[in-house]
C-alpha positions in Angstrom: 114.9 88.0 59.5 114.1 91.7 59.1 116.5 93.8 56.9 117.4 96.1 59.8 118.5 93.1 61.9 120.7 91.8 59.1 122.2 95.2 58.7 123.0 95.4 62.4 124.6 91.9 62.4 126.8 92.7 59.4 127.8 96.0 61.0 128.6 94.3 64.2 130.8 91.7 62.5 132.6 94.5 60.6 133.2 96.4 63.8 134.8 93.3 65.4 137.1 92.7 62.4 138.2 96.3 62.4 138.6 96.4 66.1 140.9 93.3 66.1 142.9 94.8 63.2 143.4 98.0 65.2 144.5 96.1 68.3 147.3 94.3 66.4 148.5 97.3 64.5 151.0 100.0 65.4 150.4 103.7 65.1 152.2 105.3 62.2 155.1 107.5 63.1 155.1 106.6 66.8 158.0 104.0 66.8 155.7 101.7 68.6 156.3 98.5 66.6 159.7 97.4 68.1 160.3 93.8 68.9 159.5 92.9 72.4 156.6 95.5 72.6 153.8 93.3 71.2 151.7 93.9 74.3 151.5 97.6 73.5 148.2 98.5 71.8 147.6 101.2 69.3 145.5 101.9 66.2 146.6 102.0 62.6 143.7 102.7 60.3 144.4 104.7 57.2 141.5 106.9 55.9 141.0 104.7 52.8 140.6 101.6 55.0 138.3 103.2 57.5 134.7 102.2 57.3 131.8 103.5 59.4 130.2 101.1 61.8 126.6 101.5 63.1 126.2 100.6 66.7 123.1 100.8 68.9 122.4 104.1 70.6 123.3 104.2 74.3 120.6 105.4 76.7 123.3 106.7 79.1 125.9 109.4 78.8 129.3 108.3 77.5 132.7 109.3 78.8 136.4 109.1 77.9 139.4 109.4 80.2 142.5 110.4 78.3 145.9 110.1 80.0 149.1 111.7 78.7 152.7 112.5 79.5 155.8 110.8 80.9 155.1 107.8 83.1 157.4 108.7 86.1 157.3 106.1 88.8 154.0 104.9 87.2 153.6 101.5 88.9 154.9 102.7 92.3 153.0 105.9 92.6 150.5 106.7 89.9 148.9 103.4 89.2 147.6 102.5 92.7 146.0 106.0 93.0 144.6 105.8 89.5 142.9 102.6 90.5 141.5 104.0 93.8 140.6 107.5 92.7 139.9 107.4 89.0 139.2 103.9 87.7 137.0 102.7 90.5 134.9 105.9 90.9 134.2 105.9 87.1 133.5 102.2 86.7 129.8 103.0 87.2 130.1 105.4 84.2 131.7 102.9 81.9 134.3 105.4 80.7 136.8 104.3 77.9 140.5 105.0 78.2 143.0 106.4 75.7 146.6 106.8 76.7 149.6 108.5 75.1 153.0 108.3 76.7 156.7 108.8 75.9 158.8 105.7 75.7 161.7 107.1 77.7 163.9 105.1 80.1 165.9 107.8 81.8 165.2 111.3 82.8 167.9 113.8 83.5 167.8 116.1 86.6 166.2 119.4 85.9 163.1 121.6 86.6 161.0 118.4 87.0 163.1 117.0 89.8 166.2 114.9 90.4 165.5 112.7 87.4 166.0 108.9 87.4 165.1 105.6 85.7 161.7 105.2 84.1 160.1 101.9 83.0 157.7 102.9 80.3 156.4 99.3 80.0 154.6 99.8 83.4 152.0 101.9 81.6 150.3 98.8 80.0 149.5 97.5 83.5 146.8 100.1 83.4 144.9 97.7 81.1 144.5 95.0 83.7 143.4 97.5 86.3 140.7 98.9 83.9 139.5 95.5 82.9 139.3 94.4 86.5 137.0 97.2 87.6 135.3 98.2 84.3 135.5 95.1 82.1 133.4 96.6 79.3 135.6 99.7 78.9 137.9 100.1 75.9 141.5 101.0 76.6 144.0 101.9 73.9 147.7 102.9 74.0 150.0 104.9 71.8 153.6 106.0 72.5 156.4 108.0 71.0 160.1 107.6 71.3 162.3 110.7 71.7 163.6 110.7 68.2 160.1 110.4 66.7 159.2 113.5 68.6 162.2 115.5 67.5 161.7 114.4 63.9 158.3 116.0 64.0 158.8 119.1 66.0 162.5 120.2 65.5 161.5 123.0 63.1 158.9 124.4 65.5 161.2 124.1 68.5 164.1 125.8 66.5 161.7 128.7 65.8 160.6 128.9 69.4 164.2 129.0 70.6 165.4 131.6 68.1 162.6 134.0 67.5 163.2 137.5 68.9 161.4 140.8 68.7 162.9 144.0 67.5 164.4 144.6 70.9 166.2 141.3 70.8 164.0 139.7 73.5 162.4 136.3 73.0 159.0 136.2 71.4 158.0 132.6 72.4 160.1 132.0 75.5 158.5 133.6 78.6 161.4 135.6 79.8 159.3 137.4 82.4 158.8 134.1 84.3 161.6 133.4 86.9 160.8 129.7 87.0 161.3 129.1 83.2 164.6 127.8 82.1 165.8 128.4 78.5 165.3 126.4 76.4 164.2 123.3 78.2 160.9 124.6 79.6 159.4 125.5 76.3 160.8 122.3 74.8 158.8 120.4 77.4 155.7 122.5 76.8 155.7 121.3 73.2 156.2 117.7 74.4 153.2 118.1 76.7 151.1 119.6 74.0 151.9 116.7 71.6 151.1 114.1 74.2 147.8 115.7 75.1 146.9 116.0 71.4 148.0 112.4 70.7 145.7 111.0 73.4 142.9 113.1 72.0 143.6 111.9 68.5 143.5 108.3 69.7 140.1 108.9 71.2 138.7 110.6 68.1 139.9 107.8 65.9 137.9 105.4 68.0 134.9 107.8 67.7 135.2 107.7 63.9 135.3 104.0 63.9 132.2 103.6 66.0 130.4 106.7 64.7 129.7 107.8 68.2 131.1 110.8 70.1 131.7 110.9 73.9 129.6 113.2 75.9 132.2 114.1 78.6 136.0 113.8 78.5 138.7 114.0 81.1 142.4 114.9 80.3 144.6 113.5 83.1 148.3 113.3 83.7 150.1 109.9 84.0 152.7 111.2 86.5 150.7 112.2 89.5 149.4 110.7 92.7 145.6 111.1 92.8 144.8 112.0 96.4 141.0 112.6 96.1 138.4 110.8 94.0 137.5 112.0 90.5 134.1 111.3 89.0 133.9 112.7 85.5 130.2 113.5 85.8 130.6 115.5 89.0 131.8 119.1 89.7 132.5 120.0 93.3 130.9 116.7 94.3 127.7 117.6 92.5 126.2 115.6 89.6 126.4 117.5 86.3 123.1 117.8 84.6 122.6 116.1 81.2 122.5 119.4 79.3 124.8 121.3 81.6 127.9 122.7 80.0 130.5 123.0 82.7 134.2 122.2 82.8 136.2 121.4 85.9 139.8 122.4 86.6 142.0 122.2 89.7 141.8 125.0 92.3 145.5 124.9 92.8 148.5 125.6 90.7 147.0 128.9 89.7 149.5 130.8 87.6 147.0 132.4 87.2 145.0 129.3 86.3 145.9 125.6 86.5 147.0 123.7 83.4 147.2 120.3 85.0 143.8 118.8 84.4 140.4 119.4 82.8 137.1 117.5 82.7 134.2 118.7 80.7 131.9 118.6 77.6 133.6 117.1 74.5 133.4 120.3 72.5 135.1 122.3 75.3 137.8 119.7 75.8 138.5 119.6 72.1 139.8 123.1 72.3 141.9 122.4 75.4 143.4 119.2 73.9 143.7 119.7 70.1 143.9 123.4 69.3 147.0 124.6 71.1 149.4 124.4 68.1 146.8 126.0 65.9 146.3 128.9 68.2 149.9 129.5 69.1 150.8 132.1 66.5 147.8 134.2 67.3 148.4 133.9 71.0 152.1 135.0 70.7 151.1 138.0 68.6 148.5 139.0 71.2 150.9 138.6 74.1 153.6 140.6 72.3 151.2 143.5 71.8 149.4 143.4 75.2 151.6 141.5 77.7 155.2 141.3 76.3 157.5 138.8 77.9 155.0 136.1 78.6 155.3 134.3 75.3 153.9 130.8 75.4 153.8 130.5 79.2 151.7 127.5 79.8 149.1 128.8 82.2 149.0 132.2 80.6 148.3 130.5 77.3 145.2 128.9 78.8 144.2 132.0 80.6 144.3 134.4 77.6 143.6 132.1 74.7 142.2 128.6 75.4 139.8 129.3 78.3 138.1 132.3 76.5 137.6 130.0 73.4 136.1 127.4 75.7 133.7 129.9 77.3 132.7 131.0 73.7 131.1 127.5 73.4 128.8 128.4 76.3 130.8 126.3 78.7 131.5 127.6 82.2 134.9 126.8 83.8 134.8 125.9 87.5 137.7 125.4 90.0 137.1 122.4 92.2 137.0 123.0 95.9 138.5 119.6 97.0 140.3 118.0 94.0 143.9 117.3 95.0 146.8 115.4 93.3 150.5 115.5 93.8 153.1 115.3 91.1 155.2 112.2 91.1 158.9 112.2 90.1 161.1 109.5 88.5 163.0 109.0 91.7 159.8 108.0 93.5 159.5 111.3 95.3 156.2 113.2 95.6 155.7 116.9 95.5 153.6 117.3 98.5 153.5 121.1 98.2 151.0 120.7 95.4 147.3 121.5 96.4 148.6 124.1 98.9 150.3 127.5 99.0 149.2 131.1 99.2 145.5 131.7 98.6 146.3 133.3 95.3 147.8 130.0 94.2 145.5 127.5 95.7 142.0 127.5 97.2 142.2 127.1 101.0 139.3 124.7 100.9 141.3 122.0 99.3 143.6 121.1 102.2 140.7 121.7 104.6 138.6 119.1 102.7 141.3 116.5 102.8 140.2 115.5 106.2 143.7 115.1 107.7 147.4 115.9 107.3 148.3 115.7 103.7 151.2 113.3 104.2 149.0 111.0 106.2 146.4 111.1 103.4 149.1 110.4 100.9 150.4 107.4 102.8 146.8 106.1 103.1 146.2 106.4 99.4 149.5 104.6 98.6 149.0 102.0 101.3 152.5 102.5 102.7 154.7 104.9 104.7 156.9 107.4 103.0 160.5 107.8 104.1 162.4 110.6 105.8 161.6 114.2 106.0 160.2 116.3 103.3 162.8 118.3 101.4 162.5 121.9 100.2 163.7 121.8 96.6 162.9 125.5 96.0 160.7 128.3 97.3 157.6 126.4 95.9 158.5 122.7 95.7 158.6 120.3 98.7 159.4 116.7 97.9 158.9 113.6 100.0 160.4 110.2 99.1 157.8 107.4 98.9 159.5 104.4 97.3 157.7 101.1 96.9 160.7 99.0 98.0 
């Protein structure tokens, strides 16, 4: 047998051993090893135990779909639409999946809706869905409990809450934004950043193990109803060229840009997903000097700091003309006001391209009727109850 074949066989065996070790392990610091949670998958590979594995080169482009956040009404609202409009359209691409979520069982009423019960164990049902339509895809999970988050981020959050300028006004909290509620909104921004970064880290750990990097990466929320199909290798329903560096973001939720999703080249998404904490201090200093009062406002942070850094990689950022998804809430309501609004907040082409009334399209995607009339929660949020039972 040729030496190179022996080397490949030995490497493949080592890969399988390490992969099985990773599947049985729990991620350090994530509180994910509790009894009764054996079905949850995560990686625990310390640097000293990590070994490189040589795998054959793939002739096709590779992709990862990273999901993050709080799994509000996941099985009822998010999962069926993920299957229809994310997993199935990307089965042909063979994307791998990396998921971080918060293991929270109750959400209190607040800016994100009326609150309600959450079953975090529903997230692992994503595994069966992926394996059904894309059986060769890898899927990995990691979660954090509330206390683990606070143990890690309490000092930063205390700083964000307490830091003032010489006039006594907040440095980090965006006091100019009427929709931000002190201190919960900035607390939740830190939680979102951590979940995004954790999903990214889970993906990069897999890359390290396999010595391969993904070509294109999507960062998607766990708590939304995906109304239109997403193909990670398309922008505005056009195939992205092999060497084309373009990132896609939603054309709605512009405040002044959308922070709810991004798909693009790996080097661009790395900035979006893993460099927010590293760039925070420089951003807040810039804002204090040039735009006081906006602090760490989520969309402004992307607009002034993250997106310019992405463009510096030679990547263009394009708003999609038809992409639409609605935020799902823990009480099984859906914010059907998403994707629409004044032209400065949403591209008018989005609702036109839906091909019908947005409630009818929502019901078609869910495969069931929603209940009652839509309720105006505020000047910008309209909720419609769509319970499964």
